[in-house]
Backbone as ProteinMPNN parsed JSONL, in Angstrom:
{"seq_chain_A": "MTEAQVLWIGIGGLAGWLAGLVLKGSGYGRTGDIIIGIVGGFIGGWLAEVLGLEVGNDLVPSLITAVFGAAIFISIMRMFAKAA", "coords_chain_A": {"N_chain_A": [[-23.278, -69.613, 20.729], [-24.188, -70.748, 23.909], [-25.871, -72.692, 25.653], [-26.575, -71.905, 28.374], [-26.641, -69.144, 27.53], [-28.722, -68.83, 25.509], [-30.991, -69.481, 27.414], [-30.771, -67.282, 28.883], [-31.271, -65.335, 27.29], [-34.005, -66.208, 26.562], [-35.319, -66.097, 29.335], [-34.991, -63.634, 29.418], [-36.047, -62.467, 27.572], [-39.141, -63.227, 28.135], [-39.567, -61.997, 30.786], [-39.614, -59.507, 29.549], [-41.515, -59.546, 28.461], [-43.884, -60.166, 30.379], [-43.777, -58.012, 31.799], [-44.323, -56.121, 30.616], [-46.948, -56.996, 29.607], [-47.947, -56.469, 32.928], [-47.479, -54.132, 33.36], [-49.312, -52.758, 31.497], [-48.575, -52.34, 29.056], [-48.122, -51.243, 25.854], [-46.147, -52.247, 24.536], [-42.49, -53.508, 22.982], [-41.75, -54.479, 21.103], [-40.168, -57.971, 19.971], [-37.551, -57.884, 20.203], [-37.099, -55.424, 21.998], [-38.331, -56.197, 23.843], [-36.922, -58.449, 24.768], [-34.733, -57.23, 25.006], [-35.288, -55.33, 27.348], [-36.024, -57.432, 29.349], [-33.874, -58.125, 29.968], [-31.908, -56.29, 30.776], [-33.741, -55.861, 33.219], [-33.515, -57.987, 34.489], [-30.913, -57.536, 35.382], [-30.892, -55.283, 36.721], [-33.217, -56.208, 38.653], [-31.868, -58.087, 40.285], [-29.739, -56.919, 41.163], [-31.004, -55.004, 42.955], [-32.185, -57.05, 44.744], [-29.669, -58.273, 45.757], [-29.296, -56.069, 46.781], [-31.274, -55.534, 48.862], [-30.827, -57.478, 50.325], [-31.883, -60.188, 49.604], [-32.075, -63.594, 48.308], [-32.062, -64.668, 45.289], [-30.272, -67.448, 43.859], [-29.892, -69.86, 41.449], [-32.554, -70.947, 40.142], [-35.069, -71.202, 37.791], [-37.301, -70.375, 38.137], [-37.777, -68.515, 40.809], [-35.282, -66.708, 39.272], [-36.832, -65.599, 36.971], [-38.897, -64.144, 38.335], [-37.682, -62.244, 39.653], [-36.465, -61.037, 37.387], [-38.488, -59.847, 36.27], [-39.613, -58.49, 37.722], [-37.664, -56.173, 37.992], [-37.726, -55.83, 35.338], [-39.87, -54.424, 35.056], [-39.701, -52.065, 36.913], [-37.88, -51.046, 34.995], [-38.956, -50.27, 32.755], [-41.007, -48.521, 33.711], [-39.601, -46.365, 34.526], [-38.592, -45.844, 32.15], [-40.484, -45.204, 30.981], [-41.248, -42.937, 32.419], [-39.128, -41.08, 31.817], [-40.1, -40.805, 29.073], [-42.293, -39.207, 29.189], [-41.343, -37.012, 30.088], [-39.971, -36.148, 28.646]], "CA_chain_A": [[-24.01, -69.406, 21.589], [-24.041, -71.525, 24.462], [-27.14, -73.333, 26.192], [-27.108, -70.89, 29.18], [-27.056, -67.931, 26.949], [-29.827, -69.269, 24.98], [-31.574, -69.803, 28.67], [-30.75, -66.244, 29.581], [-32.179, -64.58, 26.347], [-35.484, -66.538, 26.637], [-35.672, -65.37, 30.539], [-34.923, -61.949, 29.376], [-38.244, -61.945, 26.79], [-40.5, -63.858, 28.739], [-39.486, -61.482, 31.552], [-39.716, -57.96, 29.282], [-43.148, -59.729, 27.475], [-44.782, -60.388, 31.366], [-43.858, -57.103, 32.945], [-45.279, -54.938, 29.703], [-48.329, -57.146, 30.333], [-48.316, -56.022, 34.584], [-47.628, -52.459, 33.346], [-50.204, -53.069, 30.522], [-48.477, -51.315, 28.184], [-48.273, -51.976, 24.107], [-44.918, -53.213, 24.232], [-41.248, -52.667, 22.773], [-41.517, -55.301, 20.015], [-39.618, -59.125, 20.467], [-36.13, -57.172, 20.174], [-37.184, -54.401, 22.662], [-38.693, -57.053, 24.861], [-36.116, -59.106, 25.217], [-33.477, -56.094, 25.69], [-35.837, -54.556, 28.282], [-36.263, -58.419, 30.176], [-32.128, -58.249, 30.251], [-31.953, -54.759, 31.502], [-34.499, -56.215, 34.101], [-32.695, -58.823, 35.142], [-29.959, -56.951, 36.065], [-31.767, -54.403, 37.821], [-33.44, -56.993, 39.632], [-30.637, -58.901, 40.842], [-29.112, -55.973, 42.025], [-31.982, -54.911, 43.942], [-32.395, -58.047, 45.529], [-28.708, -58.369, 46.44], [-28.697, -54.741, 48.042], [-31.963, -55.938, 50.303], [-30.286, -58.878, 51.059], [-32.765, -61.447, 49.25], [-31.388, -64.67, 47.865], [-32.608, -65.445, 44.285], [-30.128, -68.364, 43.197], [-30.144, -70.016, 39.875], [-33.699, -71.773, 39.795], [-35.64, -70.513, 37.217], [-39.232, -69.165, 38.906], [-37.028, -67.024, 41.291], [-34.654, -65.438, 38.375], [-37.631, -65.407, 36.107], [-39.875, -62.997, 39.214], [-36.87, -61.307, 39.724], [-35.872, -60.45, 36.057], [-39.721, -59.492, 35.618], [-39.549, -57.359, 38.518], [-36.526, -55.335, 37.449], [-38.188, -55.042, 33.989], [-41.439, -53.476, 35.576], [-38.944, -50.907, 37.146], [-37.053, -50.577, 34.419], [-40.292, -49.592, 31.48], [-41.398, -47.2, 34.575], [-38.725, -45.012, 34.188], [-38.402, -45.214, 30.831], [-42.244, -44.269, 30.635], [-41.078, -41.449, 33.204], [-38.442, -40.404, 30.816], [-40.441, -40.332, 27.954], [-43.198, -38.226, 29.217], [-40.902, -35.758, 30.556], [-39.512, -35.234, 26.886]], "C_chain_A": [[-24.077, -70.396, 22.4], [-25.53, -71.666, 25.416], [-27.797, -72.484, 27.148], [-27.276, -69.523, 28.74], [-27.927, -67.602, 26.203], [-30.641, -69.106, 26.083], [-31.79, -68.164, 29.021], [-31.801, -65.277, 28.206], [-33.609, -64.671, 26.607], [-36.389, -66.332, 28.065], [-36.23, -64.073, 30.187], [-36.637, -61.342, 28.66], [-39.005, -62.5, 27.168], [-40.054, -62.517, 30.103], [-40.1, -60.04, 30.907], [-41.551, -58.002, 28.865], [-44.154, -59.704, 28.933], [-44.519, -58.844, 31.978], [-44.425, -56.033, 31.657], [-46.5, -55.499, 29.961], [-48.839, -56.321, 31.967], [-48.348, -54.734, 34.234], [-48.833, -52.137, 31.993], [-49.912, -51.973, 29.284], [-48.647, -51.979, 26.559], [-46.917, -52.637, 24.164], [-43.75, -52.92, 23.196], [-41.163, -53.768, 21.338], [-40.52, -56.66, 20.787], [-38.263, -58.18, 20.941], [-36.093, -56.32, 21.477], [-37.419, -55.225, 24.11], [-37.796, -57.741, 26.145], [-34.576, -58.121, 26.036], [-33.704, -55.605, 27.364], [-35.644, -56.016, 29.432], [-34.846, -58.64, 30.525], [-31.725, -57.549, 31.318], [-32.433, -55.166, 33.039], [-33.614, -56.907, 35.292], [-31.621, -57.96, 36.045], [-29.68, -55.856, 37.227], [-32.147, -55.239, 39.037], [-33.129, -57.511, 40.614], [-29.795, -57.935, 41.62], [-29.716, -55.334, 43.324], [-31.774, -55.989, 44.939], [-31.086, -58.32, 46.219], [-28.568, -57.264, 47.628], [-29.842, -55.235, 49.297], [-31.716, -57.238, 50.304], [-31.287, -60.173, 50.698], [-31.731, -62.166, 48.295], [-32.065, -65.393, 47.017], [-32.242, -66.782, 43.543], [-30.057, -68.544, 41.938], [-31.296, -70.824, 39.655], [-34.428, -70.821, 39.032], [-36.78, -69.748, 37.195], [-38.366, -68.238, 39.602], [-36.135, -66.252, 40.41], [-35.649, -65.109, 37.589], [-38.681, -63.685, 37.249], [-38.531, -61.993, 38.998], [-36.443, -60.296, 38.685], [-37.633, -59.649, 35.866], [-39.649, -57.716, 36.547], [-38.805, -56.309, 38.348], [-37.333, -54.8, 36.219], [-39.181, -53.905, 34.48], [-40.627, -51.965, 36.013], [-38.099, -50.255, 35.658], [-38.1, -49.78, 32.957], [-40.626, -48.663, 33.02], [-40.586, -45.908, 34.666], [-38.09, -44.778, 33.2], [-39.942, -44.283, 30.467], [-42.051, -42.997, 31.278], [-40.336, -40.49, 31.982], [-38.998, -39.929, 29.891], [-41.714, -38.967, 27.668], [-42.91, -36.805, 29.559], [-39.962, -35.014, 29.124], [-40.977, -34.555, 25.817]], "O_chain_A": [[-24.037, -71.417, 21.713], [-26.136, -70.66, 25.784], [-28.996, -72.205, 27.122], [-27.95, -68.738, 29.408], [-28.181, -66.416, 25.993], [-31.414, -68.22, 25.721], [-32.899, -67.792, 29.407], [-32.878, -64.715, 28.405], [-34.355, -63.715, 26.819], [-37.618, -66.356, 28.13], [-37.314, -63.543, 30.433], [-37.578, -60.582, 28.889], [-40.012, -62.395, 26.467], [-41.148, -61.956, 30.04], [-40.948, -59.429, 31.556], [-42.433, -57.144, 28.899], [-45.269, -59.224, 28.726], [-45.362, -58.58, 32.835], [-45.027, -55.043, 32.071], [-47.313, -54.763, 30.52], [-49.903, -55.714, 32.092], [-49.237, -54.056, 34.75], [-49.006, -50.946, 31.733], [-50.644, -51.131, 28.764], [-49.22, -53.027, 26.264], [-46.841, -53.768, 23.682], [-44.029, -51.988, 22.441], [-40.213, -53.547, 20.586], [-40.138, -56.518, 21.949], [-38.137, -57.861, 22.124], [-35.058, -56.445, 22.131], [-36.865, -54.979, 25.182], [-37.78, -57.736, 27.376], [-33.841, -58.266, 27.013], [-32.875, -55.509, 28.269], [-35.073, -55.695, 30.474], [-34.643, -59.412, 31.462], [-31.324, -57.926, 32.419], [-31.706, -54.889, 33.993], [-33.224, -56.573, 36.411], [-31.657, -57.843, 37.27], [-28.838, -55.642, 38.1], [-31.637, -55.118, 40.15], [-33.752, -57.544, 41.676], [-29.226, -58.258, 42.663], [-29.154, -55.174, 44.407], [-31.156, -55.725, 45.971], [-31.244, -58.643, 47.396], [-28.082, -57.327, 48.757], [-29.474, -55.327, 50.468], [-32.635, -58.056, 50.279], [-31.416, -61.082, 51.519], [-30.823, -61.615, 47.671], [-32.636, -66.434, 47.341], [-33.06, -67.374, 42.839], [-30.133, -67.575, 41.183], [-31.05, -71.635, 38.762], [-34.5, -69.667, 39.453], [-37.135, -68.8, 36.495], [-38.163, -67.151, 39.061], [-36.106, -65.05, 40.673], [-35.467, -63.929, 37.289], [-38.946, -62.562, 36.819], [-38.527, -61.075, 38.178], [-36.145, -59.119, 38.889], [-37.631, -58.711, 35.069], [-39.642, -56.528, 36.224], [-39.406, -55.266, 38.607], [-37.586, -53.606, 36.059], [-39.126, -52.702, 34.225], [-40.941, -50.9, 35.482], [-37.837, -49.065, 35.48], [-37.722, -48.774, 32.358], [-39.788, -47.768, 32.906], [-40.944, -44.743, 34.839], [-37.242, -43.898, 33.059], [-40.246, -43.213, 29.939], [-42.594, -41.995, 30.811], [-40.81, -39.509, 31.41], [-38.729, -38.773, 29.566], [-41.982, -38.221, 26.726], [-43.623, -35.805, 29.47], [-39.538, -33.899, 28.818], [-40.751, -33.994, 24.744]]}, "name": "protein", "num_of_chains": 1, "seq": "MTEAQVLWIGIGGLAGWLAGLVLKGSGYGRTGDIIIGIVGGFIGGWLAEVLGLEVGNDLVPSLITAVFGAAIFISIMRMFAKAA"}
């Protein structure tokens, strides 16, 4: 595993945990938070690109983007959980 991959997993885990705090959820465990954060990073990055925002490769903008995307992802997951 490369240093960059470890960094992205760390950012993903942190983003998932922060998004859970923002949305006042019970969390999804360490692995779940990491997965949610990584998916959130993709969602946030895609939305930033669609909106014409430039995030770059800096830590803080990447983390903010991933947290925003993870919050969206958690909201969608909760919406589907309530519907089921």
